[in-house]
N, C-alpha and C positions, 0 to 999 in steps of 0.2 A: 170629242174631248180635246182641249187644247194640248199642245205638245211641248214638252221640255219647259215647264213652268215650275219655279221654286218659290213658294209662298211661305210667309210666317204669320202666325197668329199671336197677338199680344192680348192677354186676358187677365181679368181679375181672378184671384184664387177661388173665390166663391161663385164665380159665374158658371154658366152651363157650357163650358168649352167641350167636355167630353160628349155631352148630348148633341152638340153641333157636329162633331166628327161622326158620331153614329147616324145622325140624320142624313148627312151627305153620303156616307157609305151605303146606307140602306137604299137611298134613291138611285145611286149608281148601279148597285147590284140588281135592282129591279129592271134597270135599263139595259142589262146585259154586259156591263163593263166589269173589269177586273180590279179588285180593290184590296188593299192591305192596311191593317191597323197595327201600328207599333205602340205597345203599351208599356209604360214605365211606372205608372202610379196606380194601376188597377190590375187585378188579377185576370188572367185569360178567361177563367170561368165567369167572372162578372161581365166581361166584355161580351161574351157569347150569350149570356142570359139576356142582357139589355138589347143586343142586336136581334135576337130571335123574336122579341116582342114586335119588331118592325118587319123582320124577314123570316117568316115561319119555316121556309125551306133552306135555312142557312147551312145545315149539314150537307145537303145535296150540292149546294154551291161550293162548299169546301172540297167535297169529293171531286167535283168537276174542275177544280183549280180556278175558280172564279173569285174566291175569298181566301186571303191568307192572313194569319195573325202572327206577328213577331213579338216574342215574349222577352222583354227586357226587365221584367219585374220579379219573376219567381226566385231568381238567385238571391235577391235581398232577403228572402224569407228563410234562407239556409237550405232550401230544397232544390232538387234538380228538375229543370223544366222538362215536360213531356212534349213540348211543341217542336215541330220540324225546324222552325227558325227561332233561335234563342241565343242569348249571351250569358256568360257567367261572370261578367265584370263590366263596369262602365268606365274603366280607365281608357283614356283616348289612345294609349299605345295598343292595348288589346283590341279595342273597338276598331282601330284602323285595319287590323288584320281580318277581323270578323266581317266588317262591312265590304271589304274588297271581295271576299268569298261570296257573300250574299248577293252582291250586285251581279256577279258572274252567273250565279245559279238562278236567281229569281228576278233581278231588277228589270229585265227586258219585258216582263209580263204585265206590269202594273199600269193601269190607267190612272189610278189615284192611290196615294199613300198619305195617311193621316197619323200624326204622332200626338199622343195625348198630352205629354208634359216633357219637353226636351230640357227644361230647366233642371230636372232631376240629374242629368249628366254633370251639371256644374257642382253638385254636392260632392262629387268624387274627383274633381279636377280643378286646378287653378285656371283662371280665366285666360291667361296668355297662351299656354299650350292648347287649351280648348279652342281658342280662336284660330290658331294655326291649323289645327286638325279640321276644324269646321270649314275653313276656306277650301281645303282640299276635298272635303266631303261634298260640298256644294258644287264645286267644279265637275266632279264626277257625276253627280246627280243630274246636272244640266245637259248631259249627253244622252240621257234616257228619255223615253217617251213619257207622256202623262204629266200629272200635277202632283207635286209634293207639298204638303201643308204641315209645317212643324210649329207646335205651340210652345210659347215661352210665357212664364208668369210675369206679370208687371211688377216693377219695384223690387225685384228679387236680385238683380244684377247691377253692375256698374253702367253708367251712361255710355262708356266706351264700347261695352259689349253690345248693347242695344243698337248703337249707331253702326257697328260692324255688321250685325246680322241683317239690319234693314238695308244697308248698302249692297249686300250680296243678293238680297231677295228681289224677285220680279214684282212682288206686291206684298202688301201688309194689310191684314184684317185685324180689327180691334173688337174685343168683346168687353163690355163694361156695364156698370149700373148707373142709372140716373134716377134721381128722386123727382117724382111728379105727383102733386096732390097728396103728399104725405106717404106715398108708397114708392118702393124701389122697383124699377122696371129693368129687365134685362135688355141691353141695347147692343147693336152691332153696326159697324160701318167699314167700308173699304177705305183705308187711309191712303193707300197708293196702289197703282197698277201701272207700272212703267210702260210707256209707249202707247197707252190706251186711254181714251176718254172714259170717265166713270163718275157716278154720283159719289159724293162724300158725306152726305148727311147721315146722322144717326137714325137707325130704324129699330123699332121694338120687336122683340122676340117673345112669343108665348109658347107655353109647353102644352102639347097635346096629351091625350090620355095614354098613349103608348110611350111617352117620354121623349118623342121627337119634337123638334122646334119648328115653329111656323112664323114666317116673316110677316109683319104687319103691312097692310096696303100702303102704297106711297100717297102722301098727301097731295 
């Protein structure tokens, strides 16, 4: 696994971003890596059900501390989370305190962290304090091992915010739709990967029977 990489994903709201996160995590877990999913837009129950379709021994991996689930969602329903890692607010003031604690307790362990929808945090904070907090967050994350992949919804924020998060990131992945032959196809590309040579063309993604995504062969 690469070390100390912070990536962002920019995706269309109706694209298969969560499926991409689950596909990546399932492959890493099967390879013996330690993975964490941070969920803001999906219940922990739904995350586990979807991931178990791909990783039947998920409960064993959780017990072995190979898989962690961070619950940023349940508090929005008015209920108390039963997860070991959870928040009860998405205010950046409160999150700053929580994230410092979580990094000390768990941050060292992860080979990969995927966030389903970081744009949710912007529903509870103005952009300027968010960007100041996010700058500090990323600086701390870059001291940790492994890859962090944070998803942002396209066309939801200001251009200044997108420019800021792209400037902070080591790389940017895009998920979008393209029309071809009268049909919409789910597409992915690596927009940037700083300091590394990489392909930039759009590639097609298809959905397998278990809900995971498969990359089309290169032309």
